[in-house]
C-alpha positions in Angstrom: 40.1 0.5 9.8 42.9 3.3 10.6 45.6 0.5 10.0 44.0 -0.3 6.7 43.7 3.5 5.4 47.2 3.7 6.6 48.5 0.7 4.6 46.4 2.0 1.6 48.1 5.3 1.8 52.0 3.6 2.0 50.8 1.7 -1.0 49.7 4.3 -2.7 52.7 6.3 -2.1 55.1 4.3 -2.7 53.5 3.2 -6.1 53.4 7.2 -6.8 57.4 7.4 -5.6 58.3 4.6 -8.0 56.2 5.8 -11.2 58.0 9.3 -10.6 61.6 7.6 -10.5 61.0 5.4 -13.6 59.1 8.7 -15.5 62.2 10.9 -14.3 64.6 8.2 -15.4 67.0 8.3 -18.3 67.4 4.1 -18.5 63.9 3.4 -17.7 64.6 -0.5 -17.9 67.7 -0.1 -15.6 65.5 1.9 -13.0 62.6 -0.8 -13.5 65.6 -3.6 -12.5 66.5 -1.6 -9.6 63.3 -1.3 -8.0 62.5 -4.5 -8.7 65.7 -5.9 -6.6 65.1 -3.3 -3.8 61.4 -4.6 -3.4 63.1 -7.9 -3.2 65.7 -7.5 -1.0 68.1 -8.2 -3.7 69.6 -4.6 -3.7 71.2 -3.4 -0.2 70.1 0.4 0.6 73.5 1.9 1.6 72.4 4.9 3.7 75.1 4.2 6.5 75.8 6.9 8.5 79.6 7.4 8.6 79.5 10.2 11.5 77.6 11.4 13.7 77.9 14.4 16.5 77.6 12.8 20.3 77.9 15.4 22.8 79.4 18.3 21.0 82.2 15.7 19.2 82.3 14.3 15.7 82.8 10.5 16.0 83.0 7.9 13.4 83.4 4.8 15.8 80.6 2.7 14.9 80.1 1.5 18.4 79.3 4.9 19.6 76.8 5.8 16.8 74.9 2.6 17.5 75.0 3.5 21.3 74.2 6.9 20.6 71.1 5.6 18.7 70.2 3.1 21.4 70.2 5.5 24.0 68.2 8.2 22.0 65.2 5.3 21.1 65.5 4.1 24.8 65.2 7.5 26.7 62.3 8.7 24.4 
C-alpha cells in the first residue's frame, strides 16, 4: 500500500516539475521535446562529477572518485 502511494506521489511530483519547466520556458516546444527525449532515454543527463574531495585532497581521477563512492555506499 505504501509503495503504491509513494509511486503515485513520485509521478505527481514529476508531472508538476515538468509542467513548471514548460511554464517557465521561453521556448516551450523545445522544452517539451527535451523532456520527451529525457523520458525516453534519447537525451543523456550530463551531471558527471568532475572533482571530489577525498581524505582532504581534491582529485579528478575518475577511478578514485568511483572507489570513493563505492566505499561510501558499501560501508553505510
